[in-house]
Every structure is written in structure tokens, then in C-alpha cells.
N, C-alpha and C positions, 0 to 999 in steps of 0.2 A: 805476456805471460811472465814478465820479469818478476813481478811481485811474488809469484809462486814457484820461482826457479829453484830456490833452496828446498822447498818442500817436495817438489817433484824429484829432486835428487835423493832426498831422504827415503822417499817411497821406493825408489829403484834399488836402495840398499837394504831393504827388508829381507831378512833371511828366510829360506825354506818356502813353505806353502802358505805364508801369512796373506799374501796378495794373489788372487786369482788372475786379475788383470787391472790395467790402469788405462783410463781414457782421458785425453786432454781436449777440452772444447773451448772455443772463443765464441761467446754469444753477443752479437751486435745488438745494441740497444735501440737502433733506429729502424729495426725491422719488426713487423708484427709476429707474434707466436704462430707456429712453433718451430723450433729447430731440432731436426732429427739427429741423434748422436750415433755413434758406432756400437754403443753398449746394449747388447741384447740380454735381457734378464729372464730368469726363471723364478717361479714362485718359491720363496724362502731365501732367495739371494739377499745378502746384506751389503749395502753400499754407503760410502760416506762421500759427500761432495764437499770440497773445499773451494772457496770463491774469493776473488778479489776484483776490484774495478768500481767504476761509478757510472751511473746514468746521469747525464747532465742536461738540464733544460736549456736549450739554445738561448744565448743572449742574457743569461742570468748567472748568479752564483749558486743556484739551486742544484744540488746533486744528491743522488740517493744510492746507497750501497746495496750489496747483494743480499743482506739480511732480509730486507723487505722486497727486493726486486726479483730474486731468482726463484722460479717456480718449476716444478717437476711434473711429468705425466708419463705413465708407462703405457705404451701403445697408443693408438689414435683414439680409443674409446675409454681410456681409464680416467679416473677422477684426479683432478689437479691437487697439488699439495706443495707446501714449502716448509722451510724450517723457521727458527726464530733468531738465528745468527748467520754469520757468513759461512758456517759449516752446518751440515745436516747428515745424520745417519738414519737410514730407513731400510725396512724390510720389504721386498717385493711381494705384493699379494697376488699378482697375476704374471703371466708371461707376456713379454713384449719389448720393443725397443724403447729405450728411455728417450724422452723429448725434454727440451729445456725452453724456457721463456724468460724474457726480461719484461717486467709487468708495466710500471709507470711509463707513459701516461694512459695506459689502457685501463680497462675495467672488465672484469669477467661477467659474461652474460649467462653462463651455465657452469655447472660443477664439472663438466668435461672439458672446459677450456675454450669454448667458443667466446669471442669477444662481444661485449655489449656496446661497443663504440666503433666508429669507422676505423679502418686500418690506417688511414692517412694521418691520425693523430701522432703516430710514431716519427713523423717528420720533425716533430717539435723537440726531439731529444737527440743526443749524440752520445758516444762513448761505447764501451764494451765490457763484458764480464768474463774474466778468465776463470775457468773451472777445472779442477782435477776431480775425476770420479774414480774412486778406489773400490773395486769389488773384493770383498774380503774372502779369504779362505779359512779364517779363524774367527772366533768371536770378536766383533768390532772393538769392544773396549779393551781386549787384550791386544789387538793389532794397534790400536791408537797409542796405548802406553808404550809399546815397543817403538813405535814411530817417533814418539816424543824424545826418546833417547838418542835418536840419529840426526835430529835437526828440526827446529820449530822457530825459525827466525821471526815469523809473523805471529806467533803464539796461537796459531789456529788449532793446532792439535790439542794444546792444553784447554783451549775454549770448549772444544767438543767433548773432551773428557769431563769437564765440569758440567756441561749441559746434560750428559747422560747420567752422571752420578748425583747431580743436585738439581733435578728438574723443578722448574717454577710452574706450578699448577694454578689454574684459575680458581677463585673461591667456589666453594660448593654451590651448586645451582646455577652458576654463571658459565657462559661459554663465549668463545670469540666469533665474530662475524665470519662467515665462510669466505666471501670474495676479497676481504682484506687479508685474512690468514691469521694464524696464531701469533702470540707474542709472549714476552716475559715481563710485561709491564705491571700487571695488576696481581696482588696477592692478599690473602686474608691476614688481618693483623688483630692483635689483642690490645685493644685501646680501653683502659679503665673508664667506666662510666658510659661507654659507647656501645651501641648494638650493631653487630655484624660489620665491623669496620673493614674497609678495603683500601690498601695503600696503593699509590700509583707513582712509578718512577719511570720516566721517559726521557730519552735523549737521542735524537736522530732516528726515530722510529715512529710507529703508528699502531694503535691498538683500539678495537671497538669491541667492548665487552658487553654481552647481552644477558638479560634475565626475562624469561617470559612472565607476563603479568596481564591477566584478562580482567578488566573493570570497565564499567560504563563511564563514557565521557559525557557529562551533563553539567548544567550550571552547578558550580560549587565543588566539582571534583578537584582535588588538590594533590600536589606532590609536595612532600616534606623530606628534608634531609639536613644533615649536619656535614660541614667540611672544614678542613684545615689545609690552606694552601701555603706551603712553605717556600715554593720558588715558581714564579710564572715563567713559562717557557717563551714568552715574547715580551720585549720591552716597548713594543709599538702597537698601535691598534690592529686588531686581528681581522678586520674586514677587507683585506687585500689578499690576493693569492700569495704573494711573497712573504707576508707576515702572518699567515693563517696557522699559527702554532698555538695550541690551547689544551686545557683539560676541562671536561664538563660532565654534567649529568643531563641525560636526555629522556624523552618519552616518545615512543613511536605509536602512531594511530593507525587504525585499519583503513584509512584513506590514502596510505602511503606517504603521509608527511610525518616529520618529526620536529620537535621543539627541543633545542638543547640550550642549557643554561651555563654561562661561563663567568669567570672572574676575569675582567678585562684589564690589560695594562693601562689603557688610555681612554677607551670609550666610555662616555657617560652612562650611568646606571639607566636602565630601561631602554637603551639603544637596541633596536632590533634590525637584523639584516639577513638577507639570504646568503647562503654559503658562497664564498668567492670562488670555490672550485667548480668549474663549469659542470662537471659530471654529477655534482651534488646540489646544484643550484635549484634544480626542480623539485627537490624533496626536503631540503633542510633549512630551517630558520633558526638563527641564533639570537639569544637575548642576553645582554649583559646585566647581571644582578648585583655585581660589585665592581669596583674600579679602583685602580692605583695600588700602591704599596701598603696604605694604612691597613692594619688588621692582618697582614700576613703573619703566618706562624701561630695564629690563634684560631681557636674553634668558633664557628658561627653556625646558628640554626637558620634555616630558610624555609619558606613555604610559598608555593605559587598556586593560583587558581588556573588550572590547566585549560578549562573551557574558555575562560576570559582571555587568557594568553593566546589561544588558538584564533579566536575571533580577531583580536587586536593585531597580532603579528603575522599570522599566516593568511587570514582572510577566508572568505568563502565558508561554506558549510563545514562544520567540524565532523570528524569521523564519529561513528556511534560508539566505538570502544577504544580503550587503550589495549595494545597488544604486547608491548615490551618496554622495559627500562633499559637504558644504555649507560655505560661510563665510557667516555672518549678520551684518548690521549693522542695528540698529533704534534710531533716535533721534527718533522722531516725537513722543513724548509730552512729554518734558521739553525737547527741542530743545537739549540740550547737545552738545558736540563729543565724538566718540569717535575715538581715534587708536590704531592697532595695526598690526603686521606679523606675518604667518604664514609659516612656511617649513618645509622638511624633513618634509612630510607623507607618511606611509607607513602602509599596511595590511599586516599580516603575520598569517598563520595559524600555529597551532602546529606544522604540518609544515614551515613555513619558506617557503611561497608568499608572495611579496611583491608589492605594487603601489605604486610611487613615484609621487607626484602632484606 
């Protein structure tokens, strides 16, 4: 709790009825969800969580912070949720005891927080997350601003004030994958000469942005897009677990498979590989469409024959339809910064049916 000691002292010095109660929790990262806290909530209660700590993959230098790791659930049957930073303010929609969880290396199987993987995967990690839970007696933003005047050594309070007053919303029509959670990675941008541009800024985090798109997958069905990669999040080939940091555009099919196209740091163009993350290996195939540093910082137009790529890289019978387009940013492992912009995304069949995204 050392990292949050100063903040805990500042919370204790808040005057009057600003704080209804404070709960301090240590969440072990090597135990499966869920951890019951002592905080019982009623509908309409507002809470801010402040977290510090790392989840470390044993035997490696891979560690992940609470912005991605810390998840919440109210009651046993409530829907799971998390924030986008090491701080998160929320309003209770139902009554119940607050539960907390450390996520990686798990994966959610249901929106109520049941695991989709065996519990013993948590033996792969170590560490803990320290959490201060503040239930407010005043408007949270008012309370946070008062708290900032009393002590904010880790700048967690300032970060939460910024998050609440300057929210980073996904582009219109797009939404984040539910079991990886929300992020502040993607945003709409005004790029002259480009249609529906979306910028991506990622560092030590992960985001999977989705857009529903229903179109027949048949010979000649194509994906077109433009992109400008300003910084690659990896300097090494992305086909190993420890170096699997990348940004990409992907298409999901109704057979549960997806093809994702990346600009690789080292892999030769047209290299295809299954995802090196075990939980994703069964459903995701990567294809390097560009490689190296030449052309970084410049716009490039791309087009892929999705049916042919499915046959070549995924194998087996292709799904009958496309169901979604994804934008992916993963920078959790090496924690380098990835910077890119996507635009002009189009799906087209051989017959000329077109979906512009």
C-alpha cells in the first residue's frame, strides 16, 4: 500500500461529509476472480477507485498495471466493468457488495464475470494491486478537486479529474470489445483528403475497437483502407508472446475466425501466423502486409482479397459472411508507444456491393 499511502492520508483529511466511507483492498494477482470487499453499495452511490501495483508474468519482464487489470462487479450477479486508467469513478446501478478482480492472464467467459479459462492460469503470474475505494458524500468531481488540494503525489487524482472532464470517446458507430474492456486509444480525427479517419495512440495498454458490418464473404470480396503508421510499438518480430505488440485492422467472420493485417517491424511481407497468445491462437490469424521502417509517417492505401486470404492463411472452409471490422492496438508487453491513423475503410464484394466505414 506504500504507493497509495500519501493519497490515503489525503482522503482522511477531507473535511465534512465529502467522504461517506473509505475501503482499502489488496488484490492478489495470482488468485482467480473474485475478491469480495467490505464495501456495500446502494443504487446511486458514487465511488472512485484509485489503484497501484503490477501483475507480473513469472520469469519474464512483462508486467501489466491496474488500468487494464482491475475489474469491478457489484454483487455476485452484476455485470463486470473496468475503467480506462489507474482510477475509475462509477455510479452503482444496483445494490450489492463490491467485488474486485485482477484480469490477466484470464479471459472472461460471460458478462457476469465467469472465467472462460481454467483457474490454474493464475499460477503464471505474481504481484498485487493496492486499491483505495472512496464512496462519496458529494459530487465526485467536487470531491476529487478538493482531494487534489490535500495531496496527490502519484497524480492519480488529477488523472481522474481529467478523465471525467475530458472523456475520450470512441468514433461514432464504433465500440470496444466487452471482454477486453474500454480504452482511450482510438478517436475520430479530421485528416484532409481522408474519409472517417481514426487515430490510435497506445502505450502499455490494449484496445479492440469494433464496427458491425454484414457482407457476403465470397471470391473477390475485398477490404480496402488507408493508414499512416508513425511509430511501431515493437522493434522485433511480433510472432512471439513477449514481442506481440502491434496495431492492425482486422475482419471477423461468422465462423469465429478473424484475419488481422499489421505493419510488422521485421517479418517479411505476406508472413502469416496464428496469434502467439494462447487464448487467441484458436481464432486469430495475423498477416504482415508491410515491414520495416521504410514508409513510416506516410499514407499508404491497401487492398486485400479477404476470401483468398482466408483460404491461404486460415485454411478450411471460409465463413459465409463478414460480421465485423476491428481496429486493434496492443502495447502491453514491451510498453512502447504505437502511433497510427486509419481511414477510408471499405468492404466490397465482387458484385460491387460496398460498405463504407
